[in-house]
C-alpha positions in Angstrom: 0.0 -0.1 0.1 3.0 2.0 0.7 3.8 1.7 -3.1 0.5 3.1 -3.9 0.4 6.1 -1.8 3.6 6.6 -3.5 2.5 6.5 -7.0 -0.9 8.4 -5.6 1.4 11.1 -4.7 3.2 11.5 -7.9 -0.1 11.7 -10.1 -1.5 14.2 -8.2 1.9 16.0 -8.2 1.2 16.0 -11.9 4.2 14.2 -13.1 1.4 12.3 -15.4 -0.9 15.3 -15.6 -0.3 16.6 -19.1 -3.6 16.6 -20.8 -5.5 16.2 -17.5 -8.1 18.8 -16.2 -7.0 21.2 -13.9 -9.2 19.0 -11.1 -10.6 15.4 -11.6 -12.9 13.3 -9.8 -11.0 10.9 -7.3 -13.7 9.1 -5.2 -17.4 8.8 -4.3 -18.5 7.8 -0.8 -22.0 6.3 0.5 -20.6 5.2 4.2 -23.1 3.9 6.3 -21.7 5.8 9.7 -23.1 5.7 12.9 -24.9 8.8 12.6 -26.6 7.5 9.5 -28.6 9.9 7.0 -26.6 11.7 4.5 -23.5 11.7 7.0 -21.2 9.3 5.0 -21.8 10.8 1.4 -19.0 12.8 -0.1 -17.1 13.5 -3.3 -13.3 13.6 -3.0 -11.4 15.4 -6.1 -7.8 16.4 -6.3 -6.4 18.9 -7.9 -3.6 18.4 -10.7 -2.8 22.2 -11.0 -3.1 25.1 -8.8 -6.2 26.6 -9.1 -6.9 30.3 -8.7 -10.4 30.2 -8.1 -12.4 26.8 -7.6 -16.0 28.5 -7.9 -15.8 28.1 -11.8 -16.2 24.2 -10.8 -19.2 22.4 -9.8 -21.0 19.2 -9.1 -24.1 17.3 -9.7 -25.7 14.0 -9.7 -27.9 12.2 -12.0 -30.4 10.6 -10.0 -31.9 7.4 -10.8 -30.4 7.2 -14.1 -32.8 9.9 -15.4 -30.2 12.1 -17.2 -28.5 15.2 -16.0 -29.3 17.4 -13.0 -26.7 19.9 -14.1 -25.0 22.0 -11.5 -26.2 21.2 -8.3 -23.5 22.4 -6.0 -21.0 25.1 -6.8 -17.5 25.4 -5.1 -16.7 28.8 -3.0 -14.6 31.1 -4.2 -11.1 29.8 -2.9 -7.7 28.9 -4.4 -6.1 25.3 -4.3 -2.8 24.0 -4.7 -1.7 21.5 -7.0 -1.6 17.9 -5.3 -4.6 18.9 -2.8 -7.5 16.9 -2.0 -11.0 18.4 -2.0 -13.5 16.7 0.1 -17.3 17.9 -0.2 -19.6 16.5 2.1 -22.7 16.8 4.6 -21.8 16.2 8.0 -17.8 16.8 8.4 -17.8 15.9 11.9 -19.8 12.5 11.4 -17.5 11.6 8.4 -14.1 12.7 10.3 -15.4 10.2 13.2 -16.0 7.4 10.4 -12.4 7.9 8.9 -10.6 8.1 12.4 -8.3 10.2 11.9 -7.0 9.9 8.3 -9.7 12.2 6.5 -7.6 15.4 7.5 -5.0 14.3 5.6 -4.8 10.9 3.9 -2.0 8.4 4.6 0.7 9.4 1.5 -1.3 12.4 0.7 1.2 15.6 0.0 -0.8 18.0 2.2 -4.0 18.2 4.4 -7.4 17.9 2.6 -9.5 20.8 2.1 -12.7 20.0 3.8 -15.8 21.5 2.3 -19.0 21.0 4.2 -22.4 21.8 2.7 -25.2 21.1 5.4 -27.7 21.7 2.7 -30.0 24.7 2.2 -32.2 26.2 -0.6 -29.0 28.5 -1.1 -26.3 25.9 -1.6 -28.5 23.1 -2.4 -28.2 19.4 -0.7 -25.3 18.1 -2.6 -23.8 15.6 -1.7 -27.0 13.4 -1.8 -26.7 10.8 -4.1 -27.4 7.2 -3.7 -25.5 4.2 -4.9 -27.2 4.3 -8.3 -26.4 7.9 -8.9 -23.9 9.1 -11.4 -21.9 12.0 -10.4 -21.0 15.1 -12.8 -18.2 17.3 -12.5 -18.7 20.9 -14.1 -16.2 23.6 -15.5 -18.1 27.1 -16.1 -21.4 25.0 -16.2 -19.9 22.3 -18.8 -19.6 18.6 -17.6 -15.7 17.6 -17.9 -16.1 14.5 -16.1 -18.7 12.0 -15.4 -18.5 9.0 -12.7 -21.1 6.3 -13.9 -24.0 6.4 -16.2 -26.4 9.5 -16.3 -28.8 7.4 -18.1 -29.6 4.0 -17.2 -32.0 1.1 -16.7 -30.8 -0.6 -13.6 -33.2 1.3 -11.3 -32.6 0.7 -7.7 -31.0 -2.9 -8.3 -27.9 -1.7 -6.7 -26.1 -4.7 -6.7 -26.5 -5.1 -10.6 -24.7 -1.9 -11.3 -21.3 -2.3 -12.5 -20.2 0.9 -10.7 -22.9 0.6 -8.0 -21.8 2.3 -4.5 -24.5 1.6 -2.3 -23.4 2.2 1.4 -19.9 1.5 0.0 -17.5 3.4 -2.3 -16.0 3.9 -5.3 -12.2 5.0 -6.1 -10.3 5.9 -9.1 -7.3 3.3 -8.7 -3.6 4.4 -9.1 -2.0 0.9 -9.2 0.2 0.9 -12.1 -1.7 -1.9 -13.7 -4.8 -0.1 -13.4 -4.4 3.2 -12.9 -7.4 5.6 -13.7 -9.6 3.0 -13.7 -12.5 3.0 -10.8 -12.9 0.3 -8.1 -15.4 -0.4 -5.8 -16.2 -1.4 -2.5 -19.0 -4.4 -2.4 -22.8 -3.4 -1.9 -23.8 -2.5 1.5 -20.1 -3.6 2.9 -20.1 -0.3 5.3 -23.3 -1.6 7.3 -22.8 -1.8 10.9 -19.3 -0.6 10.8 -18.2 2.3 13.2 -14.9 3.1 11.3 -13.8 2.7 7.8 -10.9 0.6 8.9 -13.0 -1.7 11.0 -15.5 -2.4 8.2 -15.3 -5.2 5.4 -14.4 -2.6 2.9 -11.7 -0.4 4.4 -11.6 2.6 1.8 -8.4 2.5 -0.2 -7.4 6.1 0.5 -6.4 4.9 4.4 -4.3 2.7 3.1 -3.2 0.5 6.2 -4.3 3.1 8.5 -6.2 1.4 11.5 -7.7 4.6 13.1 -7.1 6.4 16.0 -9.9 4.6 18.3 -9.1 1.3 17.3 -9.4 -1.3 20.6 -6.2 -2.8 19.5 -3.9 0.3 19.7 -0.9 0.1 22.2 1.2 -2.5 23.6 0.0 -5.7 25.1 1.8 -8.6 27.0 0.5 -12.2 28.2 -1.3 -11.9 31.3 1.1 -13.5 33.9 -1.6 -15.9 35.2 -2.9 -19.6 34.7 -4.3 -20.2 31.7 -3.4 -17.3 29.7 -2.0 -19.9 27.1 -4.5 -22.9 26.4 -5.7 -25.4 23.7 -8.8 -27.5 23.4 -11.2 -28.8 21.0 -13.6 -25.8 20.6 -13.6 -21.6 21.1 -13.0 -21.0 24.8 -12.1 -24.7 25.9 -8.2 -25.0 27.1 -9.1 -28.5 28.4 -6.3 -30.2 26.4 -3.3 -28.2 27.9 -3.1 -24.6 29.8 -0.1 -22.9 31.2 -0.1 -23.1 35.1 1.0 -20.4 37.4 4.4 -22.0 37.5 4.5 -22.0 33.8 4.7 -18.1 34.3 8.1 -18.6 35.9 9.4 -21.4 33.7 8.2 -19.6 30.1 8.9 -16.0 31.8 10.7 -15.1 28.4 7.3 -15.2 26.5 5.5 -13.2 29.2 7.6 -10.5 29.2 7.6 -10.5 25.1 5.4 -7.6 23.8 3.2 -6.5 21.1 2.5 -3.1 20.0 -0.1 -2.1 17.6 0.1 1.2 15.9 -2.4 3.3 14.3 -0.7 3.1 10.8 -1.2 -0.8 10.5 2.1 -1.7 11.5 2.8 -4.1 14.6 6.1 -4.5 16.5 7.0 -7.6 18.5 9.6 -7.0 21.1 11.2 -10.3 22.4 14.3 -8.6 23.6 16.8 -11.1 22.8 15.1 -14.2 24.4 11.6 -15.9 24.0 9.9 -19.4 24.6 11.8 -21.6 22.0 10.3 -25.4 21.1 12.4 -28.0 19.9 10.8 -28.0 16.2 12.5 -24.6 15.8 15.8 -25.5 16.6 16.3 -29.0 18.0 17.3 -27.7 21.3 14.5 -28.8 23.1 11.9 -26.4 25.0 13.3 -23.4 26.8 14.1 -19.9 27.0 16.4 -19.0 24.2 17.4 -16.5 21.4 14.4 -16.2 19.1 14.5 -18.3 15.6 13.8 -16.8 12.4 11.1 -16.3 10.9 9.3 -16.1 14.2 12.0 -13.6 15.8 9.7 -10.8 15.9 10.3 -7.1 14.3 7.9 -5.3 12.3 4.7 -6.8 10.5 1.2 -5.5 9.7 -2.0 -5.9 10.9 -5.7 -5.4 10.3 -8.8 -5.3 12.7 -12.6 -5.8 11.5 -15.7 -7.6 12.8 -14.1 -8.9 15.9 -11.1 -10.2 13.9 -7.4 -9.5 14.0 -5.4 -10.4 11.0 -1.6 -10.2 11.3 0.7 -10.2 8.1 4.1 -11.2 7.3 6.1 -14.3 7.5 6.6 -15.5 10.7 4.1 -12.7 12.1 2.2 -14.1 15.0 0.9 -13.6 18.3 0.9 -16.2 21.4 2.7 -19.1 20.3 5.1 -19.2 17.2 3.7 -22.7 16.2 0.1 -21.9 15.9 -1.6 -20.8 12.7 -4.5 -21.1 11.0 -3.5 -24.2 8.9 -2.2 -26.0 12.1 0.6 -26.4 14.2 3.9 -25.9 12.7 5.5 -28.7 15.2 2.8 -31.3 13.2 3.7 -30.1 9.9 2.0 -27.3 9.2 3.6 -24.5 7.0 4.8 -21.5 8.4 2.3 -18.8 7.5 2.4 -15.2 6.1 -1.0 -14.5 7.2 -3.1 -15.6 10.3 -6.5 -14.7 11.8 -7.7 -14.4 15.2 -10.9 -14.0 16.9 -10.5 -10.8 19.6 -12.8 -10.3 22.4 -12.0 -7.6 25.0 -12.9 -6.9 28.7 -15.6 -4.1 29.5 -12.6 -1.5 30.1 -10.7 -2.7 27.1 -7.6 -3.6 29.0 -7.9 -7.4 28.5 -7.7 -8.9 25.2 -8.7 -12.7 24.4 -7.3 -13.9 20.9 -8.7 -17.2 19.9 -6.8 -19.1 17.0 -8.5 -22.0 14.9 -6.0 -24.1 13.6 -8.2 -26.6 12.1 -8.0 -29.2 14.7 -9.0 -27.3 17.6 -8.6 -23.7 19.1 -5.6 -22.3 20.8 -6.2 -19.4 23.3 -3.8 -16.2 24.2 -4.9 -13.8 26.9 -3.2 -10.3 26.8 -3.1 -7.0 29.1 -2.4 -3.7 27.9 0.5 -2.3 29.3 0.9 1.6 30.0 4.2 3.2 29.1 5.2 6.5 30.8 6.9 9.2 29.2 10.4 8.1 30.3 12.1 4.5 29.3 10.3 3.0 32.6 7.3 0.5 32.2 4.4 0.5 34.4 2.6 -2.7 33.9 -0.9 -3.4 34.8 -1.6 -5.5 37.7 -3.8 -8.5 36.8 
């Protein structure tokens, strides 16, 4: 995604802007935010060149395929710089909350987003008010210079059948080298029930790997130093086959002091501090505390969290025990994984996280607590 953002920055800087309009459509959103109504509707544009007076441009939607409605919204008389994103919405607060910290300057963007809120009135109109079957037109001096979708069509409200439909979803103009300039879409109704874009089933592409400032995963976590923090059994939540004793907390202290930090930008760091719990399958030296063995030796990886499921990405990236992934246990012949999914639940105060991993033959459970850091180098641990 970093490569996409770099290419995006180059594009909006005008490297490939020869022959383009000074401003272009970049994305259309129809998110279902927790505030509902029109709060998730927006149009995002990108200035390919500096524009002295934005008011020569306007927007409109073609409702239900019944043809153009002409200019429904005229931009204010302001100047914008080349590379600037311009976002027109109905409720900037609700939309900002849904983007959870990404909207004010999208990851990889050259400069902050120019956010324009049109709450709707007889003077300014009620745009954006388009639904997922409405085309969007960009005007310059009253003349259409770009269109998203089909201004006339017979799909009606059969949203799922519309090739460019974006009901409760989004449309975005791709920046990938293999598909640059073509529109890509979230699935129909994919933002329903979500609290932020990152936690929906279709994260908005312009946020990249950004996970939001309010994700319950954010922070640094360590295994709770108590019996039952590591366990396995035939069903989720059943750790009857094996679970650690209180004595194991001391014997395996090198894994209980490992920490995992989840950052808002979608990166994670697994700190092992030179020693972790190593099993015989890793180096043939039996089970005990030793130097981490690659590729399960910590370091950086990426993560995502949606619908109570944590996904960690990177060869050897994991939480809990290194041997456990969704294909089985590596000690029993399962391959090393590059992606692992964990079902996550939190305590009411958000400080205890339970991670369950379905490995095919049963379920492993790992119980973590959130740790609080001071401004200095000392670490203050939460008591159990």
